C-alpha positions as CSV (number, residue, x, y, z in Angstrom):
1,M,11.1,-4.1,-7.0
2,A,11.0,-1.1,-9.3
3,I,7.8,-1.4,-11.3
4,S,5.6,1.7,-12.3
5,I,2.8,2.0,-14.8
6,W,3.5,5.8,-15.9
7,P,6.2,7.0,-18.2
8,F,9.5,8.8,-16.7
9,F,12.7,9.8,-18.3
10,A,15.2,11.9,-16.0
11,K,16.0,11.7,-12.2
12,R,14.7,14.4,-10.2
13,D,13.7,14.8,-6.6
14,A,9.8,13.8,-5.8
15,A,7.4,14.2,-3.0
16,A,5.3,11.1,-2.3
17,F,1.6,11.3,-2.2
18,D,-0.4,8.1,-0.7
19,I,-3.9,9.2,-1.3
20,G,-6.0,6.7,0.5
21,S,-9.9,6.4,0.9
22,S,-10.0,8.4,3.9
23,S,-6.8,10.5,3.9
24,V,-3.7,11.7,2.3
25,K,-0.1,11.2,3.3
26,V,2.7,13.5,2.1
27,V,6.6,12.0,2.8
28,H,9.7,13.6,1.4
29,M,12.9,12.2,2.1
30,S,16.4,12.8,0.8
31,Q,19.1,10.3,0.4
32,T,22.3,10.1,2.4
33,K,25.6,8.4,2.6
34,K,24.1,6.3,5.5
35,G,20.8,5.7,3.8
36,W,17.5,7.7,3.9
37,E,16.4,11.1,6.2
38,L,13.0,11.9,6.6
39,E,12.6,15.9,5.6
40,K,8.7,16.1,5.7
41,L,6.0,14.1,7.2
42,A,2.1,15.1,7.3
43,M,-1.4,13.8,6.7
44,A,-4.8,15.6,6.2
45,E,-8.1,13.5,6.2
46,F,-10.7,13.7,3.4
47,P,-14.3,14.2,4.6
48,P,-16.5,10.7,3.9
49,E,-17.3,9.9,0.7
50,A,-14.6,12.0,-0.8
51,I,-13.1,8.5,-2.1
52,V,-15.2,5.3,-2.3
53,D,-13.5,2.1,-2.7
54,G,-10.3,3.7,-4.6
55,S,-13.0,5.8,-6.7
56,I,-12.3,9.7,-6.6
57,I,-16.0,10.8,-6.4
58,D,-15.2,14.4,-4.9
59,S,-12.3,15.6,-7.1
60,M,-12.4,19.3,-6.0
61,T,-12.5,18.1,-2.4
62,V,-9.6,15.9,-2.9
63,I,-7.5,18.6,-4.8
64,K,-8.0,21.3,-2.1
65,T,-7.1,18.9,0.6
66,I,-3.8,18.2,-1.1
67,K,-3.3,21.9,-1.9
68,D,-3.6,22.6,1.5
69,L,-1.4,20.0,2.5
70,V,1.5,21.1,0.5
71,K,0.9,24.8,1.6
72,E,0.7,24.0,5.0
73,Q,3.8,21.7,4.8
74,G,6.2,24.3,2.8
75,I,6.9,21.8,0.3
76,K,8.3,23.2,-2.6
77,V,9.0,19.8,-4.7
78,K,6.5,19.7,-7.7
79,D,7.4,16.3,-8.7
80,A,5.1,13.8,-7.3
81,V,5.0,10.0,-7.0
82,S,1.5,8.2,-5.9
83,S,0.3,4.8,-5.9
84,L,-2.8,2.7,-6.7
85,T,-4.5,-0.5,-5.1
86,G,-7.9,-2.3,-5.3
87,H,-9.8,-4.2,-7.7
88,S,-8.6,-1.7,-10.7
89,V,-5.1,-3.0,-10.2
90,I,-4.0,-6.6,-11.1
91,I,-0.5,-8.0,-10.4
92,K,0.3,-11.6,-11.3
93,K,3.8,-13.5,-11.0
94,V,3.3,-15.3,-14.5
95,S,5.7,-17.2,-16.5
96,F,6.9,-16.3,-20.3
97,P,9.3,-17.7,-22.5
98,A,12.9,-16.6,-22.0
99,V,13.3,-13.1,-24.3
100,S,15.3,-10.0,-23.3
101,E,13.5,-7.4,-21.5
102,E,13.5,-5.2,-24.3
103,E,11.7,-8.4,-26.4
104,L,9.2,-8.6,-23.9
105,S,8.5,-5.0,-23.9
106,E,7.4,-5.4,-27.7
107,S,5.2,-8.5,-27.0
108,I,4.0,-7.5,-23.6
109,Q,0.4,-6.1,-24.9
110,W,-0.3,-9.6,-26.3
111,E,1.5,-11.9,-23.9
112,A,-0.5,-10.0,-20.9
113,E,-3.8,-10.5,-22.3
114,Q,-4.9,-13.7,-21.1
115,Y,-4.4,-12.7,-17.5
116,I,-6.1,-9.4,-17.6
117,P,-9.8,-9.3,-16.7
118,F,-10.1,-6.1,-18.8
119,P,-10.0,-5.0,-22.1
120,I,-6.6,-4.8,-22.9
121,T,-6.7,-1.4,-24.5
122,E,-8.2,0.0,-21.0
123,V,-5.1,-0.6,-19.0
124,N,-1.7,0.4,-18.6
125,I,0.8,-2.5,-18.3
126,D,4.3,-2.7,-16.7
127,F,6.5,-5.8,-16.0
128,Q,9.5,-6.5,-13.9
129,I,11.2,-9.9,-15.1
130,L,12.3,-11.9,-11.8
131,G,14.5,-14.5,-13.4
132,A,14.9,-17.7,-15.2
133,D,12.0,-20.2,-13.5
134,S,13.0,-22.8,-11.1
135,E,12.1,-25.9,-13.2
136,G,14.5,-24.9,-16.2
137,R,11.8,-25.0,-18.9
138,G,13.5,-22.4,-20.8
139,Q,11.0,-19.8,-19.2
140,M,11.2,-16.7,-17.2
141,D,9.0,-15.4,-14.2
142,V,7.5,-12.1,-14.9
143,M,5.9,-9.8,-12.2
144,L,3.2,-8.3,-14.5
145,A,1.2,-5.1,-13.2
146,A,-1.9,-3.6,-14.8
147,V,-3.8,-0.7,-14.0
148,K,-7.3,0.5,-15.6
149,K,-6.4,4.0,-17.5
150,D,-9.4,5.7,-16.4
151,V,-8.5,5.3,-12.9
152,I,-4.8,6.4,-13.6
153,N,-6.4,9.5,-15.0
154,D,-8.6,10.2,-12.2
155,Y,-5.6,10.4,-10.0
156,T,-3.0,11.9,-12.1
157,N,-5.6,14.6,-13.1
158,V,-6.3,15.4,-9.3
159,I,-2.5,15.7,-8.5
160,R,-1.9,17.9,-11.5
161,E,-4.9,20.2,-10.3
162,A,-3.3,20.3,-7.0
163,G,-0.4,22.2,-8.7
164,L,1.7,19.1,-9.0
165,N,3.4,17.1,-11.8
166,P,2.7,13.3,-11.4
167,V,5.8,11.6,-12.4
168,I,5.5,7.9,-11.1
169,I,2.0,6.1,-10.5
170,D,3.2,2.4,-8.5
171,V,1.2,0.2,-6.9
172,D,0.9,-0.1,-2.9
173,A,2.3,-3.6,-3.1
174,F,5.5,-2.5,-4.6
175,A,5.8,0.7,-2.4
176,L,5.7,-1.8,0.8
177,E,8.4,-3.8,-0.8
178,N,10.7,-1.1,-1.3
179,M,9.9,0.3,2.5
180,L,10.9,-3.2,4.0
181,E,13.6,-3.3,1.8
182,I,15.2,0.0,3.7
183,N,13.7,-1.0,7.1
184,Y,13.7,-4.8,7.2
185,P,16.1,-6.3,4.9
186,A,15.2,-9.7,3.6
187,V,16.7,-13.0,5.3
188,A,17.3,-15.9,3.1
189,G,15.0,-18.6,3.0
190,E,12.2,-16.0,4.9
191,T,8.7,-15.7,3.7
192,I,6.7,-12.7,4.8
193,A,3.3,-11.1,4.5
194,V,2.4,-7.7,4.7
195,V,-1.1,-7.1,5.8
196,N,-2.1,-3.3,4.9
197,I,-5.4,-2.3,6.3
198,G,-6.7,0.9,4.6
199,A,-10.2,2.6,5.3
200,S,-12.0,0.5,2.9
201,I,-9.5,-1.9,1.1
202,T,-7.2,-4.4,2.7
203,S,-4.4,-5.7,0.8
204,I,-2.2,-8.8,1.4
205,S,1.2,-9.3,-0.2
206,V,3.6,-12.3,0.0
207,L,7.3,-11.6,-0.1
208,V,9.6,-14.3,-1.1
209,G,13.1,-13.3,-0.2
210,G,12.3,-10.0,-0.4
211,V,10.5,-10.0,-3.7
212,T,6.5,-9.7,-4.1
213,T,5.2,-12.9,-5.3
214,F,1.6,-12.6,-4.0
215,T,-0.9,-10.3,-3.8
216,R,-4.8,-9.9,-2.9
217,S,-7.0,-7.3,-2.1
218,V,-10.2,-7.6,0.0
219,P,-13.0,-5.0,0.1
220,M,-12.5,-4.5,3.8
221,G,-11.3,-2.0,6.1
222,G,-11.4,0.3,8.8
223,N,-14.5,1.9,7.7
224,Q,-16.3,-1.4,8.5
225,F,-14.9,-1.3,12.2
226,T,-16.3,2.4,12.5
227,E,-19.5,1.7,10.9
228,E,-20.6,-1.3,12.7
229,I,-19.3,0.5,16.0
230,Q,-21.9,3.7,14.8
231,R,-24.8,1.2,13.9
232,Q,-24.4,-1.1,16.8
233,M,-23.7,1.6,19.6
234,N,-25.9,4.4,18.0
235,V,-23.1,7.0,18.0
236,S,-21.7,9.4,15.2
237,F,-19.2,8.5,12.9
238,K,-16.7,10.5,14.6
239,E,-17.4,9.1,17.9
240,A,-17.2,5.6,16.7
241,E,-13.4,6.2,15.0
242,A,-12.6,7.6,18.6
243,L,-13.9,4.5,20.2
244,K,-12.3,2.2,17.4
245,T,-8.7,3.5,18.1
246,G,-9.1,4.0,22.1
247,R,-9.2,7.6,22.1
248,A,-12.7,7.9,23.5
249,K,-14.1,5.1,26.3
250,G,-17.6,3.7,26.2
251,D,-19.2,0.6,26.9
252,A,-16.2,-1.4,27.0
253,K,-18.1,-4.7,26.7
254,G,-20.2,-3.7,24.0
255,L,-17.2,-2.4,22.1
256,A,-15.2,-5.3,22.6
257,G,-17.9,-7.6,20.7
258,V,-18.5,-5.2,17.9
259,V,-14.6,-4.9,17.2
260,D,-14.2,-8.3,17.7
261,G,-16.9,-9.5,15.4
262,V,-15.5,-7.6,12.5
263,S,-11.8,-8.5,13.1
264,A,-12.7,-11.9,13.2
265,N,-14.0,-11.7,9.5
266,L,-11.1,-9.2,8.5
267,C,-8.8,-12.4,10.2
268,M,-10.3,-15.0,8.0
269,D,-10.1,-13.2,4.7
270,V,-6.4,-12.7,5.5
271,K,-6.1,-16.6,6.3
272,R,-8.2,-17.7,3.2
273,S,-5.7,-15.4,1.3
274,L,-2.4,-16.9,2.8
275,D,-3.8,-20.4,2.3
276,F,-4.6,-19.8,-1.1
277,F,-0.9,-18.6,-1.8
278,L,0.4,-21.9,0.4
279,G,-1.8,-24.1,-1.6
280,G,-0.6,-22.9,-5.1
281,G,2.0,-25.6,-5.3
282,Q,4.4,-23.5,-2.7
283,T,6.7,-25.6,-0.7
284,L,7.2,-22.5,1.7
285,N,5.5,-21.3,5.0
286,V,4.9,-18.0,6.0
287,N,7.3,-16.8,9.0
288,K,5.8,-13.5,9.9
289,I,3.0,-11.2,9.2
290,Y,3.4,-7.5,9.2
291,L,0.7,-5.2,10.1
292,S,0.3,-1.8,8.6
293,G,-2.5,1.0,7.5
294,G,-4.7,3.1,9.9
295,G,-7.3,-0.1,10.6
296,S,-4.2,-1.8,12.0
297,K,-4.4,0.5,15.1
298,T,-7.9,-1.3,16.0
299,R,-7.6,-2.4,19.3
300,G,-7.1,-6.0,19.8
301,L,-6.7,-7.0,16.0
302,K,-2.8,-7.8,16.3
303,D,-3.6,-10.4,19.0
304,M,-6.6,-11.9,17.4
305,M,-4.8,-12.1,14.0
306,Q,-1.9,-14.0,15.5
307,E,-4.0,-16.4,17.4
308,K,-6.5,-17.3,14.5
309,I,-3.8,-17.5,11.7
310,S,-0.9,-18.9,14.2
311,I,1.9,-17.0,12.6
312,P,3.5,-14.4,14.8
313,V,2.3,-10.8,14.0
314,E,4.2,-7.4,14.1
315,P,3.0,-3.9,13.9
316,I,5.4,-2.5,11.0
317,N,7.9,0.5,11.6
318,P,8.4,2.3,8.5
319,F,10.7,4.9,10.2
320,K,12.8,2.1,11.8
321,N,16.1,2.9,9.7
322,L,15.4,6.7,8.3
323,E,17.5,9.4,10.0
324,H,15.7,12.4,11.5
325,S,15.7,15.5,13.3
326,D,14.6,14.9,16.7
327,K,13.3,18.5,16.9
328,A,10.8,18.1,14.0
329,F,10.1,14.3,14.3
330,D,10.2,13.0,18.1
331,E,10.0,9.5,18.6
332,E,6.3,9.5,20.2
333,M,4.9,11.2,17.1
334,L,6.6,8.7,14.9
335,A,5.2,5.6,16.8
336,D,1.6,7.1,16.5
337,L,1.9,7.6,13.1
338,A,4.0,4.7,11.8
339,P,0.8,2.7,10.7
340,Y,-0.4,5.1,8.4
341,F,3.1,5.8,6.4
342,A,4.5,2.6,5.4
343,V,3.1,3.3,1.7
344,G,4.1,6.7,1.7
345,V,7.8,5.8,2.9
346,G,8.3,3.2,0.2
347,L,6.7,5.7,-2.6
348,A,9.3,8.1,-1.2
349,T,12.2,6.2,-1.8
350,R,11.3,6.5,-5.7
351,K,13.2,9.1,-7.9
352,F,12.0,10.4,-11.3
353,G,14.0,8.3,-13.4
354,D,14.2,4.9,-11.3
355,R,13.4,1.8,-13.0
């Protein structure tokens, strides 16, 4: 899937910046004869409240964090690829009368209006034609993506103020699809789900035959675990983060109770989303769930999700098929960072000029 809501014109190299609510991740890769090679990989955390629910609150802090990360890593590439997720992003698989891509480009604004819950003048729209509809009604299936212009502007402005050139703004769900394509090639007849648990938003994507056909975001993520641990165990936010991921020890029984309660709510949200997809006239089963995002490192979450949804759950490894220098990237480090970089790796496969 190649879909973006920001224009581009000529092929050039670019670095990927996954700007999340709690951190920014940068990935730079080069294409080789065998596939992709990892060149740069780094992450820097934002202070609390710099970005809240996908909205940039403290732009100066975000800009400085990105600038410092670029300088520390010696990144010379100026063109930047990034992405968005959350409730300002609308992704729908819809059916339109069968026309050429050029004809749809000319009519997409008014064709899409019925599917977008925002005024059409306030969004940027892009699309990907998936093919003829399966029922032979002279229709074609189209993946429609729309993002609010003010949100795009907020993110492109901080990227630009950090001294970079924003050339592609993608959508997290499609970046994840690109990451899967190079690491987990699609199996015919297989339907998988990717649950990407960020700091404040969890996105659920369903891919059929390697193509995203359903997405949903829920306003819940790793911060909810941390805040609940902080509240119930009377510790600082930093201590709660360490307890959540197992980097610190505390009241094991009390911690398990807090974490399990939040995990159960998140698992139910994922289950409801998948049930909604499967109940929409689909004659499919979800064969596997891949977990990504920093929140997926929460202790016990994978096992609970597998138990409550009755679908095999596996942590995703975005570095699985990447070449890399053993001196620069040891396997233990990559295994620890893997949950954070699924979107970034997918974005890094994009080149300025792709379509």
